[in-house]
N, C-alpha and C positions, 0 to 999 in steps of 0.2 A: 504494501498499499504505499501511496506516495502522498505527501503533504503538499499542496501548490497553491501558491499565492495569486490570486486574480487582482489585476490592476487595469482592465480596461473590459467595457461591455461588448467590444469588437473579438475578445479572447471567445474562442467556440467553447470553451468549459464553462464560461458564465451563463450562456444558453441553458445548460444542462443545469447549472446549479439554480439557476431563479425557477426552473420549471418544477425542481424539487421543492422548492421553496412553497410553490403555489399548491402542490400536492398535499404539503402537509399542515401549513400554517394557514389560520381563517384570513379572509382577503383583507380586513382591516391591519393586518400586520405585514404586509407584503407590500413595498416599495413599488411602484410602476416600474417597468423596466427601463425606459427611457430616463428616468431620473437616478438611475444609477451612475450614470457615466461620471458625474462629478466626485461624487462618493468614493468610487473606485480610484480615483486619479490622486485622491487626499493621501499623503502620504503617513497621515495618523490614524487611518482606518484600514485595518488589516481585515482582508478576507482572503481564508483558505479554503480548499476543498480536499477532501480525501479520495484520490482516485485509485480504482482498482479494477484492473482487467478493462482500462479504457472508460470505466464509467464513473461518474460523480456519485459516490454512496454515501457522502456525510459532508458537510460543510460549516464553518464557522467564522463568525465576524467578531473583531473586538478591538479594542483602542486602548493606548496608554497615554495619560496626562501627565505629563512631566510635572508640572507646576505643583499638581498635590499627590505624585507620586502612587497613584490609583489606577486599576484597568476598569473596563466595563465589556462585560460578555454582553454584545448585541443578541445574538442568537447561536444555536447549535443544532444540528440536525442530523440525525441519524437515520439513513434511507434504505438500512437492510439488516437485519437480525445475523446473528451469528459471526460476524466478522471483527468484534471487538473494535467498532468505530468509534464509540465513545469515549473510551480510555485512550485510542489513539489520537483524538482531537484535543483531549485535556491534557494530554502530556505536552504534545507537541506547543500547545497554545502557552503553558505553564513557562515553558524553556524559552520560549521567543519573549513571552512577558520579563521574565528573570535577567535576560540579555539586555532588554531594553531598559530596566530599572538600572542594572549594572552599568550601562553605559552614561546613565544619569548621575552616577555616582551613589546611588540608594540600593537599598534594599525593597522589594515590594510591599506595601503597606497592606492592599488588599484588594479584590476585584467586586464590583457590583454587578448585580443581574436583576431583570425582572422576571419573576417564577409564578407560574400559573398555580392558583390553588383551586385542585378541582374538586375540595369539599364546598367550595362555592358555585363553582360554574363547572358543570358536568358535560357540557353539549361539545366540546372539543375532540374529534376524533383523530386528529392529526394524521390523515390520510392513512389510518390503520394499520400502521407500523406500531408494532407494540413496543419497541424500547422507546417512542415518544409518547406513551401514554402517560397523562399528567401525574398518576398515582406514582408510576414508575421514576418519572424525572426527578419529580420532586424529592423522593428517598434518596436517589442516587445523589442529587445537588448536597441535601445534608450531610451524606457521607462525605463528600468533599471537602465540608466545613462551611457550608453557605449557613448565614444565620439570617432572620426576617427582621427589619428594621421596625420599630412600633410606629407605623405609620397607617391611617387609612389611605390607601394609595389609589391613585387613579393616573392615568397619562393620557395624551393627546393622540388620537386617532392618526395612523401613518395615512391614511386618506386626506388630512389636512382640512377636514370638515367641521371643525370645531366640537367634535363629539367627544365625551370622555371614555376611556376604555377601563372597563373594572375588572375583577375577578384576578388579578395577579397582585402578588406581594413585591416590595423592592427589598431586595438581599444584600447582603455582603459577606464576601469571605476572608476575614482577616487574615494575614499573613501570620501572627501570632494569634493562637488561638484563645487566649487569656484576655483578648479586647472584648468588652462587654457594652461598649456604647461608642458612638460616632458623635463628631462634633456636629450639631445642627447645620453650622454654617457650610460644612463640606458638602451635605446634603443639597443645600439650597442652590450653591454655587455650582454643583454639577447639575442639577437638573435644568438650571436655567441654561448652562451651555450646551447639555446634551439636547435640548428639544429647541434650541435656538433655530433651527430650521424650520420648524413647523410654526409661521406666525399666527396661525387659529387655534388658540389655547380654549379649551371650555373652562368654564367659571369655575367647577370643581376642581381642576388643577391650580388655578389661580388662589383659590381660598386653602389650600392642602399647602401651597408654597407660604402663604402669607401666614399661617398658623405656625410652620417651621421656624419662620424669620422670629419670631418670639420666643422660642426655646434656645437653651444653652447646648443641649446635646439629646440623643435619640437612642433609646436601650436597643441592644440586639438581641433579640428573642430565638428560642429554639425553633427549628423548623420543621 
């Protein structure tokens, strides 16, 4: 299996990757094909595919923020069972992030991720791929070390229609497992930058951010 970076929508592997995304994720979570050109050319956004026997069987997108020394996992897709794709992607991603942090003169503080809560939302089939089942993914991510921020979380729809998307938790995997809280300012700054690309923000998102701005810290809870 190969871990290959995609930096252009003109790369034939990108079409395979985008088709895989559409098979697995709900429509509001998938950025339109043509809108990918600029993000893929951004050196700070890292999109990789797992290539097996000429086919894209998995993919992950993430980014590293030098000023905060944190990363964000945008998504991880496992397209086939029985190949160890999840571990393959997680291990290669972490190696890459550790190298980026080291080049920044630091040890990676941790990584954010939005994680579906299947106990609240149970209508996502994720293409029928069993490793993508929300119950399975949530437990795997808990094993990896992700913790849930104590926030009633919503995010703006990637359709940029001003709708609020719920049913997810905003989580963080600290590099040091003894970390039990995050500065609220870090979360606010991160969310504002991360969603700056979407001008249409739902009111629920604005209210969530405004509430965070009144806090000093946010507890990390078991996932």
